[in-house]
C-alpha positions in Angstrom: 42.6 3.4 -118.3 43.7 0.7 -120.8 41.4 -0.2 -123.7 40.3 -3.6 -122.3 39.3 -1.9 -119.1 37.6 0.9 -121.0 35.5 -1.6 -122.9 34.5 -3.7 -119.9 33.7 -0.6 -117.8 31.7 1.0 -120.6 29.8 -2.2 -121.1 28.6 -2.0 -117.5 27.4 1.6 -118.1 30.3 3.3 -116.4 32.0 6.5 -117.5 35.7 6.6 -118.3 37.8 9.6 -117.4 39.8 10.4 -120.5 43.4 11.7 -120.1 43.3 12.6 -123.8 40.6 15.2 -123.3 42.9 17.9 -121.9 46.3 16.8 -123.2 48.0 14.5 -125.6 49.5 12.2 -123.0 52.9 11.2 -124.5 52.5 13.5 -127.5 53.5 17.0 -126.2 57.1 16.1 -125.5 57.3 14.2 -128.8 55.8 17.0 -130.8 57.9 19.7 -129.2 61.1 17.7 -129.7 60.3 16.9 -133.3 59.5 20.5 -134.1 62.7 21.8 -132.6 64.7 19.2 -134.4 63.0 19.8 -137.7 63.0 23.6 -137.7 66.6 23.8 -136.5 67.6 21.4 -139.4 65.5 23.4 -141.9 66.9 26.7 -140.9 70.4 25.4 -141.2 69.7 23.9 -144.6 68.4 27.3 -145.9 71.4 29.2 -144.4 74.2 26.8 -145.3 73.0 23.7 -147.2 76.6 22.5 -147.7 77.2 21.8 -144.0 74.5 19.4 -142.5 74.4 19.6 -138.7 72.5 16.4 -137.9 71.1 13.2 -139.4 67.9 14.9 -140.7 69.7 17.7 -142.5 72.4 15.2 -143.8 69.6 13.1 -145.4 67.8 16.0 -146.9 71.1 17.5 -148.1 72.0 14.3 -149.8 68.6 13.5 -151.3 67.2 16.9 -152.5 70.2 18.2 -154.5 68.3 18.0 -157.9 66.5 21.2 -158.8 63.3 19.2 -159.7 62.8 18.5 -156.0 62.4 22.2 -155.1 58.6 22.2 -155.6 58.3 19.3 -153.2 60.6 20.8 -150.6 58.8 24.2 -150.7 55.3 22.7 -150.6 56.2 20.3 -147.8 58.0 22.9 -145.7 54.9 25.1 -145.9 52.7 22.2 -144.8 54.9 21.4 -141.8 55.2 25.0 -140.7 51.4 25.7 -141.2 50.4 22.4 -139.7 52.8 22.9 -136.8 51.4 26.3 -136.0 47.8 24.9 -136.2 48.6 22.1 -133.8 50.4 24.3 -131.3 47.6 26.9 -131.4 44.9 24.6 -129.9 44.3 21.1 -128.7 43.6 17.9 -130.7 39.9 18.0 -130.2 39.6 21.5 -131.6 41.8 20.9 -134.6 39.4 18.1 -135.6 36.3 20.2 -135.0 37.7 23.1 -137.1 38.5 20.8 -140.0 35.3 18.9 -139.7 33.3 22.1 -140.6 34.6 21.7 -144.2 32.4 18.6 -144.8 30.4 18.5 -148.0 28.4 15.7 -149.6 29.9 16.6 -153.0 33.3 15.6 -151.7 32.4 12.4 -150.0 33.1 10.1 -153.0 36.3 11.8 -153.8 37.8 11.4 -150.3 36.5 7.9 -149.9 38.4 6.9 -153.1 41.6 8.9 -152.7 42.2 7.5 -149.2 43.0 4.2 -150.8 46.1 5.7 -152.4 47.7 5.3 -149.0 46.7 1.7 -148.3 48.6 -1.6 -148.7 47.0 -2.5 -152.0 48.3 0.8 -153.5 51.8 0.0 -152.3 51.6 -3.5 -153.7 50.4 -2.3 -157.2 53.1 0.4 -157.3 55.9 -2.0 -156.4 54.7 -4.5 -159.1 54.6 -1.8 -161.7 58.0 -0.5 -160.8 59.5 -3.9 -161.5 58.9 -3.1 -165.2 60.8 0.2 -164.8 63.9 -1.0 -162.9 64.7 -3.3 -160.1 66.3 -0.4 -158.2 63.0 1.5 -158.2 61.1 -1.6 -157.1 63.6 -2.2 -154.3 63.6 1.4 -153.2 59.8 1.7 -153.1 59.5 -1.7 -151.5 62.0 -1.1 -148.7 60.5 2.3 -148.0 57.0 0.9 -147.7 58.1 -2.0 -145.5 60.2 0.2 -143.1 57.7 3.1 -143.0 54.7 0.8 -142.5 56.5 -1.4 -140.0 57.6 1.4 -137.8 54.2 3.0 -137.9 52.5 -0.2 -136.8 55.0 -0.6 -133.9 54.1 2.9 -132.7 50.4 2.4 -133.2 50.2 -0.9 -131.4 52.9 -0.8 -128.7 53.9 2.8 -127.9 50.7 4.9 -128.5 48.2 2.0 -128.3 46.0 3.9 -125.8 45.3 6.8 -128.2 41.8 6.5 -129.7 40.4 7.7 -133.0 37.9 10.6 -133.5 34.8 8.4 -133.7 35.6 6.9 -130.2 36.8 10.1 -128.7 33.9 12.2 -129.7 31.4 9.5 -128.7 32.6 8.9 -125.2 34.9 11.8 -124.1 33.6 14.9 -125.7 30.4 17.0 -125.5 30.8 17.9 -129.1 29.8 15.8 -132.1 31.3 15.4 -135.6 30.0 14.9 -139.1 30.7 11.5 -140.6 29.6 9.8 -143.8 26.5 7.7 -143.2 27.1 4.0 -143.4 30.9 4.2 -143.4 32.8 2.0 -141.0 35.0 4.0 -138.6 38.0 2.6 -136.8 38.1 3.4 -133.1 41.6 2.6 -131.7 45.3 2.9 -132.6 45.0 6.5 -133.9 48.6 7.7 -133.8 50.3 7.9 -136.2 48.3 7.5 -139.4 49.3 4.4 -141.4 47.7 5.5 -144.6 49.4 8.9 -144.5 52.8 7.3 -143.7 52.4 4.9 -146.7 51.2 7.7 -149.0 54.2 9.8 -148.3 56.6 6.9 -148.4 55.3 5.9 -151.8 54.9 9.2 -153.6 58.0 10.8 -152.2 60.0 7.7 -153.3 58.5 8.0 -156.8 59.3 11.7 -157.1 62.9 11.1 -155.9 63.2 8.5 -158.7 61.6 10.4 -161.5 63.5 13.7 -161.1 60.9 15.4 -163.3 59.6 18.8 -162.2 56.2 18.2 -163.9 55.5 15.2 -161.6 57.0 16.6 -158.4 54.2 18.9 -157.4 51.5 16.5 -158.5 53.0 13.6 -156.4 53.4 16.0 -153.4 49.8 17.1 -153.6 48.6 13.5 -154.0 50.4 12.5 -150.8 49.0 15.5 -149.0 45.4 15.0 -150.2 45.6 11.2 -149.4 46.7 12.1 -145.9 44.1 14.8 -145.4 41.4 12.3 -146.5 42.0 10.5 -143.2 40.9 13.6 -141.3 38.0 14.4 -143.6 36.7 10.8 -143.1 37.2 11.1 -139.3 39.5 8.1 -139.3 42.3 10.2 -137.8 43.1 13.5 -136.0 45.3 16.1 -137.8 48.3 15.3 -135.5 48.2 11.7 -136.7 48.6 12.6 -140.4 51.2 15.3 -139.5 53.5 12.8 -137.9 52.6 10.1 -140.5 53.8 12.4 -143.3 57.1 13.0 -141.4 57.7 9.3 -141.0 56.9 8.4 -144.6 59.0 11.3 -146.0 62.0 10.5 -143.7 62.0 6.8 -144.6 61.7 7.7 -148.3 64.7 10.1 -148.1 66.8 7.6 -146.0 66.3 4.7 -148.3 66.9 6.9 -151.4 70.3 8.0 -150.0 71.3 4.5 -148.8 70.6 2.9 -152.2 72.1 5.8 -154.1 75.5 4.6 -152.7 75.1 1.2 -154.4 76.1 1.2 -158.0 75.0 -2.2 -159.2 74.5 -2.8 -162.9 71.5 -5.1 -162.3 69.7 -2.2 -160.6 69.0 -0.7 -163.9 67.6 -3.9 -165.3 63.8 -4.7 -165.1 61.4 -7.3 -166.2 61.4 -5.6 -169.6 65.1 -5.0 -169.8 67.1 -8.1 -168.9 
């Protein structure tokens, strides 16, 4: 039942049968295909990194040659493998209930603030600051944010527009309840994928690719992961939303990095401080 029909039917006191309760609707085939594609690519990269077999492995091979990227690659691979096993081991409802158990008042303020590291304002500030570093960095981060954010919004609003968020799902379609922060506004629709997580990974993976400094790589990776997880902690998204959001943000960051790396323009190295 579409959202408009859900709302009108619920307003009349009716009950809506939810197809999401027992399965993911469109998500199982997408999740299975993405995992097969990713793990095949990853295995091939580990075995023979010099011979990419598909677009994903070609992009990763081209982007992650510098040794300073190893901490990111290892940390993110572990997240994808662990997260993939977690998602495949149970359903979407249970993954949220499991993670919602780790809900502590002492962490509320931290997660409410760090979640903003993945919003549009964070992207705007980082792009402006990068203009003082180099035009290339500003262009790379800006293009990544635009393409990652745009593709996410297309999926949320046109492809998976019938997938609801935890607050709506657990209110109307589940016998279980979840813990939420009192007084916090919770979104109810357009859950998949997570826009904040996509933006966080798009931004911070782009920055770590530009810096090529090992001391920043792990920090930026953890920042992206924690900003993404904050969406689950705050019950704004399910874990599957941030899982695929991280993939989208990372792939766009790698793709733009490789594409712009082929352009050798002298003005790229200039900035608002170095004309």
